[in-house]
ROBA-165248 format. One record per residue (C-alpha): y negated, x, z; residue in one letter. Coordinates in nm, 2 decimals. Layout:
BEGIN
ATOM       v       u       w  aa
ATOM       Y       X       Z   A
...
//
This chain:
BEGIN
ATOM       v       u       w  aa
ATOM   -0.55   -2.73   -9.60   M
ATOM   -0.58   -2.42   -9.39   T
ATOM   -0.33   -2.35   -9.11   I
ATOM   -0.43   -2.55   -8.80   P
ATOM   -0.54   -2.32   -8.49   D
ATOM   -0.31   -2.30   -8.20   Y
ATOM   -0.48   -2.59   -8.01   Q
ATOM   -0.45   -2.83   -8.28   T
ATOM   -0.08   -2.78   -8.29   F
ATOM   -0.07   -2.88   -7.90   M
ATOM   -0.06   -3.26   -7.92   L
ATOM    0.19   -3.31   -8.23   P
ATOM    0.41   -3.07   -8.05   F
ATOM    0.42   -3.28   -7.75   L
ATOM    0.45   -3.58   -7.94   R
ATOM    0.78   -3.44   -8.11   I
ATOM    0.91   -3.41   -7.77   L
ATOM    0.81   -3.77   -7.67   G
ATOM    1.14   -3.90   -7.76   D
ATOM    1.27   -3.72   -7.45   E
ATOM    1.54   -3.51   -7.63   K
ATOM    1.59   -3.16   -7.64   E
ATOM    1.44   -2.98   -7.95   H
ATOM    1.46   -2.64   -8.09   T
ATOM    1.15   -2.42   -8.15   L
ATOM    1.29   -2.37   -8.51   K
ATOM    1.31   -2.75   -8.55   E
ATOM    0.96   -2.79   -8.42   I
ATOM    0.83   -2.52   -8.67   Y
ATOM    0.97   -2.71   -8.96   E
ATOM    0.85   -3.06   -8.86   K
ATOM    0.49   -2.94   -8.78   L
ATOM    0.48   -2.75   -9.10   A
ATOM    0.59   -3.07   -9.28   N
ATOM    0.34   -3.29   -9.08   L
ATOM    0.04   -3.05   -9.16   F
ATOM    0.15   -3.02   -9.52   E
ATOM    0.16   -2.65   -9.52   L
ATOM    0.22   -2.50   -9.86   T
ATOM    0.49   -2.24   -9.93   D
ATOM    0.21   -1.99   -9.92   E
ATOM    0.08   -2.08   -9.56   E
ATOM    0.43   -2.09   -9.45   R
ATOM    0.47   -1.72   -9.56   E
ATOM    0.13   -1.61   -9.43   E
ATOM    0.13   -1.31   -9.20   L
ATOM   -0.10   -1.22   -8.91   L
ATOM   -0.21   -0.85   -8.95   P
ATOM    0.01   -0.78   -8.65   S
ATOM    0.33   -0.89   -8.85   G
ATOM    0.43   -1.22   -8.73   P
ATOM    0.43   -1.54   -8.93   I
ATOM    0.08   -1.70   -8.85   K
ATOM    0.18   -2.07   -8.84   Y
ATOM    0.49   -1.99   -8.62   K
ATOM    0.27   -1.76   -8.39   N
ATOM    0.02   -2.05   -8.36   R
ATOM    0.30   -2.30   -8.25   I
ATOM    0.47   -2.06   -8.00   S
ATOM    0.13   -2.01   -7.81   W
ATOM    0.07   -2.38   -7.82   A
ATOM    0.42   -2.40   -7.66   Q
ATOM    0.33   -2.14   -7.40   T
ATOM    0.02   -2.33   -7.31   Y
ATOM    0.18   -2.67   -7.27   L
ATOM    0.47   -2.53   -7.07   K
ATOM    0.22   -2.34   -6.84   K
ATOM    0.06   -2.70   -6.78   A
ATOM    0.38   -2.83   -6.69   G
ATOM    0.40   -3.06   -6.99   L
ATOM    0.73   -2.94   -7.12   L
ATOM    1.01   -2.73   -6.97   E
ATOM    1.27   -2.49   -7.14   S
ATOM    1.61   -2.61   -7.18   A
ATOM    1.78   -2.27   -7.28   G
ATOM    1.68   -2.03   -7.53   R
ATOM    1.44   -2.17   -7.79   G
ATOM    1.49   -2.53   -7.66   K
ATOM    1.26   -2.76   -7.50   F
ATOM    1.21   -3.11   -7.33   Y
ATOM    0.92   -3.32   -7.23   I
ATOM    0.85   -3.33   -6.86   T
ATOM    0.75   -3.66   -6.67   Q
ATOM    0.39   -3.53   -6.67   R
ATOM    0.41   -3.47   -7.03   G
ATOM    0.52   -3.83   -7.08   I
ATOM    0.21   -3.93   -6.86   D
ATOM   -0.02   -3.75   -7.09   V
ATOM    0.12   -3.91   -7.40   L
ATOM    0.11   -4.25   -7.24   N
ATOM   -0.29   -4.18   -7.20   E
ATOM   -0.30   -4.18   -7.57   H
ATOM   -0.54   -3.86   -7.58   P
ATOM   -0.72   -3.80   -7.91   D
ATOM   -0.65   -3.43   -7.87   K
ATOM   -0.48   -3.18   -7.62   I
ATOM   -0.68   -2.85   -7.59   D
ATOM   -0.75   -2.57   -7.33   V
ATOM   -1.01   -2.77   -7.18   N
ATOM   -0.78   -3.07   -7.14   Y
ATOM   -0.52   -2.86   -6.99   L
ATOM   -0.77   -2.71   -6.72   E
ATOM   -0.70   -3.03   -6.53   R
ATOM   -0.37   -2.88   -6.39   Y
ATOM   -0.36   -2.63   -6.10   K
ATOM   -0.07   -2.44   -6.26   E
ATOM   -0.27   -2.38   -6.59   F
ATOM   -0.56   -2.27   -6.41   Q
ATOM   -0.38   -2.00   -6.23   E
ATOM   -0.21   -1.90   -6.57   F
ATOM   -0.53   -1.90   -6.75   H
ATOM   -0.74   -1.73   -6.49   G
ATOM   -0.96   -2.03   -6.40   T
ATOM   -0.84   -2.09   -6.05   D
ATOM   -1.12   -1.97   -5.82   N
ATOM   -0.91   -2.05   -5.50   S
ATOM   -0.74   -1.71   -5.51   S
ATOM   -0.87   -1.37   -5.59   S
ATOM   -0.69   -1.18   -5.86   Q
ATOM   -0.50   -0.87   -5.79   N
ATOM   -0.29   -0.61   -5.98   E
ATOM    0.02   -0.84   -5.97   D
ATOM   -0.19   -1.16   -6.13   D
ATOM   -0.06   -1.22   -6.49   Y
ATOM   -0.30   -1.48   -6.57   S
ATOM   -0.49   -1.45   -6.92   L
ATOM   -0.85   -1.33   -6.94   P
ATOM   -1.11   -1.58   -6.98   R
ATOM   -1.36   -1.38   -7.19   S
ATOM   -1.26   -1.50   -7.53   I
ATOM   -1.18   -1.88   -7.60   E
ATOM   -1.20   -1.96   -7.96   T
ATOM   -0.97   -2.15   -8.19   N
ATOM   -0.77   -1.80   -8.23   L
ATOM   -0.46   -1.76   -8.03   S
ATOM   -0.46   -1.48   -7.77   P
ATOM   -0.27   -1.24   -8.00   E
ATOM   -0.52   -1.30   -8.28   E
ATOM   -0.83   -1.25   -8.03   N
ATOM   -0.66   -0.91   -7.93   L
ATOM   -0.65   -0.81   -8.30   Y
ATOM   -1.01   -0.94   -8.37   K
ATOM   -1.11   -0.74   -8.04   S
ATOM   -0.94   -0.42   -8.19   Y
ATOM   -1.10   -0.47   -8.52   Q
ATOM   -1.45   -0.52   -8.34   D
ATOM   -1.40   -0.19   -8.16   V
ATOM   -1.28   -0.02   -8.46   R
ATOM   -1.59   -0.11   -8.66   K
ATOM   -1.82    0.01   -8.40   G
ATOM   -1.63    0.34   -8.37   L
ATOM   -1.65    0.39   -8.77   I
ATOM   -2.05    0.33   -8.77   E
ATOM   -2.07    0.57   -8.47   E
ATOM   -1.83    0.84   -8.64   L
ATOM   -2.01    0.81   -8.98   L
ATOM   -2.35    0.88   -8.81   Q
ATOM   -2.21    1.18   -8.62   T
ATOM   -2.07    1.34   -8.93   V
ATOM   -2.38    1.29   -9.13   K
ATOM   -2.56    1.48   -8.85   S
ATOM   -2.31    1.78   -8.88   C
ATOM   -2.39    2.09   -9.07   S
ATOM   -2.26    2.16   -9.41   P
ATOM   -2.02    2.43   -9.28   T
ATOM   -1.88    2.19   -9.01   F
ATOM   -1.83    1.92   -9.27   F
ATOM   -1.61    2.14   -9.47   E
ATOM   -1.40    2.24   -9.18   K
ATOM   -1.38    1.86   -9.11   L
ATOM   -1.26    1.82   -9.45   V
ATOM   -1.00    2.09   -9.40   I
ATOM   -0.88    1.93   -9.08   D
ATOM   -0.84    1.59   -9.22   L
ATOM   -0.65    1.68   -9.53   L
ATOM   -0.42    1.90   -9.34   L
ATOM   -0.35    1.61   -9.09   A
ATOM   -0.28    1.39   -9.38   M
ATOM    0.00    1.65   -9.52   G
ATOM   -0.20    1.82   -9.76   Y
ATOM   -0.23    2.20   -9.79   G
ATOM    0.05    2.46   -9.67   G
ATOM   -0.13    2.63   -9.37   T
ATOM   -0.50    2.61   -9.20   Y
ATOM   -0.55    2.96   -9.36   D
ATOM   -0.44    2.83   -9.70   D
ATOM   -0.67    2.54   -9.68   A
ATOM   -0.95    2.76   -9.54   G
ATOM   -0.94    2.99   -9.82   Q
ATOM   -0.97    2.72  -10.08   A
ATOM   -1.23    2.51   -9.91   I
ATOM   -1.59    2.59   -9.89   G
ATOM   -1.61    2.85  -10.15   K
ATOM   -1.85    2.66  -10.40   S
ATOM   -1.89    2.80  -10.75   G
ATOM   -2.12    2.70  -11.05   D
ATOM   -1.83    2.45  -11.18   D
ATOM   -1.89    2.18  -10.93   G
ATOM   -1.57    2.23  -10.76   I
ATOM   -1.60    2.28  -10.37   D
ATOM   -1.24    2.38  -10.29   G
ATOM   -0.89    2.35  -10.41   I
ATOM   -0.58    2.27  -10.17   I
ATOM   -0.21    2.23  -10.22   K
ATOM   -0.10    1.87  -10.28   E
ATOM    0.21    1.96  -10.07   D
ATOM    0.33    2.24   -9.86   R
ATOM    0.53    2.40  -10.13   L
ATOM    0.22    2.41  -10.35   G
ATOM    0.38    2.24  -10.66   L
ATOM    0.05    2.10  -10.75   D
ATOM   -0.31    2.14  -10.65   V
ATOM   -0.59    1.89  -10.60   V
ATOM   -0.98    1.99  -10.66   Y
ATOM   -1.23    1.88  -10.43   I
ATOM   -1.59    1.80  -10.40   Q
ATOM   -1.70    1.71  -10.08   A
ATOM   -2.08    1.63  -10.02   K
ATOM   -2.29    1.48   -9.76   R
ATOM   -2.51    1.23   -9.96   W
ATOM   -2.75    0.97   -9.81   E
ATOM   -2.80    0.76  -10.13   G
ATOM   -2.54    0.58  -10.33   P
ATOM   -2.32    0.83  -10.57   V
ATOM   -2.33    0.70  -10.92   G
ATOM   -2.14    0.74  -11.24   R
ATOM   -2.32    1.08  -11.35   P
ATOM   -2.21    1.25  -11.07   I
ATOM   -1.84    1.15  -11.09   V
ATOM   -1.84    1.23  -11.46   Q
ATOM   -1.97    1.57  -11.39   A
ATOM   -1.69    1.61  -11.13   F
ATOM   -1.45    1.49  -11.40   T
ATOM   -1.58    1.76  -11.64   G
ATOM   -1.55    2.02  -11.38   S
ATOM   -1.18    1.92  -11.36   L
ATOM   -1.14    1.95  -11.74   E
ATOM   -1.29    2.27  -11.73   G
ATOM   -1.02    2.40  -11.47   N
ATOM   -0.73    2.22  -11.65   R
ATOM   -0.69    2.02  -11.35   A
ATOM   -0.55    1.67  -11.34   R
ATOM   -0.61    1.56  -10.98   K
ATOM   -0.93    1.54  -10.77   G
ATOM   -1.09    1.40  -10.47   V
ATOM   -1.45    1.33  -10.44   L
ATOM   -1.56    1.26  -10.08   I
ATOM   -1.91    1.14   -9.98   T
ATOM   -2.07    1.03   -9.66   T
ATOM   -2.24    0.75   -9.84   S
ATOM   -2.09    0.50  -10.09   R
ATOM   -2.00    0.48  -10.45   F
ATOM   -2.17    0.25  -10.71   T
ATOM   -1.95    0.00  -10.89   E
ATOM   -2.00    0.19  -11.22   E
ATOM   -1.85    0.50  -11.05   A
ATOM   -1.55    0.31  -10.93   K
ATOM   -1.49    0.16  -11.26   E
ATOM   -1.54    0.49  -11.44   Y
ATOM   -1.24    0.64  -11.25   V
ATOM   -1.03    0.36  -11.33   K
ATOM   -1.06    0.42  -11.71   R
ATOM   -1.00    0.80  -11.72   I
ATOM   -0.70    0.98  -11.77   E
ATOM   -0.76    1.22  -11.49   K
ATOM   -0.65    1.11  -11.13   R
ATOM   -0.95    1.10  -10.93   I
ATOM   -0.98    0.94  -10.57   V
ATOM   -1.30    0.85  -10.44   L
ATOM   -1.35    0.86  -10.06   I
ATOM   -1.69    0.69   -9.94   D
ATOM   -1.83    0.73   -9.59   G
ATOM   -1.66    0.44   -9.43   K
ATOM   -1.30    0.52   -9.58   T
ATOM   -1.37    0.90   -9.46   L
ATOM   -1.44    0.76   -9.11   A
ATOM   -1.12    0.52   -9.11   E
ATOM   -0.90    0.81   -9.22   L
ATOM   -1.06    1.04   -8.94   M
ATOM   -0.96    0.76   -8.70   I
ATOM   -0.62    0.71   -8.84   D
ATOM   -0.54    1.08   -8.84   Y
ATOM   -0.71    1.15   -8.51   N
ATOM   -0.97    1.38   -8.62   I
ATOM   -1.29    1.38   -8.41   G
ATOM   -1.16    1.10   -8.20   V
ATOM   -0.94    1.07   -7.90   Y
ATOM   -0.69    0.81   -7.76   K
ATOM   -0.90    0.62   -7.50   K
ATOM   -0.63    0.35   -7.43   A
ATOM   -0.33    0.20   -7.59   E
ATOM   -0.20   -0.15   -7.58   Y
ATOM    0.15   -0.25   -7.70   I
ATOM    0.22   -0.60   -7.77   V
ATOM    0.59   -0.70   -7.73   K
ATOM    0.80   -1.01   -7.81   S
ATOM    1.15   -1.14   -7.69   I
ATOM    1.42   -0.96   -7.88   D
ATOM    1.64   -1.25   -7.97   S
ATOM    1.90   -1.04   -8.12   D
ATOM    1.96   -0.87   -7.77   Y
ATOM    2.02   -1.22   -7.61   F
ATOM    2.23   -1.35   -7.91   D
ATOM    2.49   -1.08   -7.83   A
ATOM    2.55   -1.24   -7.51   E
//
């Protein structure tokens, strides 16, 4: 089975505490993993941001139950059920989810659904905008990916509208930001001097110039097929070169991708989407609009007490 969402973990989490004893979060992780028969692979599956997925979802279930007053902390990583939590179990609900918890004033204030008080800069309630089966942390990552996807599309369209000369400069800036080339002057002398052999430029692989990379950078609209890649390979052979980078603003066909896997030359294909992603990652043609840092409790710090 797939890993349950954080809301699905809520009721079985509370049922574990129903014996009115203290339980550690570590213990609850194990009990719930066994209850839902999670495989070894599922127990090791990570979120893109790093934490173990099922543990992250259980932790958010704990946070929501606590904010609703159904459980309380009994020290670091320990919990016990409250009288309100016992009352809930006595109701024998089919499930506990966000909608169920909305009945409690404390949860409404935490979740940002309490209309009795206006929000201000000191209000730490969660935004109400996204409510799916994803945890808030997963929603944050998804929102980031949506923003990034939109930026990739916009950036690629902007690149396609640039002049050939500016596109060559863009390639220089990107390769330098990635650590290739010695100085901008070195790169500038190499890029943008097209010859009859299908090579648009040569750039140092490292700052010492121990090896060089041959480049072909073209603004294509249609897909780039094997014949173009094969011609570039021939150009490398004619220059006794071993490494090359072929950059396009469009995409490569599957035949072209398979071809570079079978040849001895080391050729890297960079399509339009990858080009835009690299520009974002290395801050070429973009600027930092906002930055959000997700932090967690440093257990090692408190264990040293």
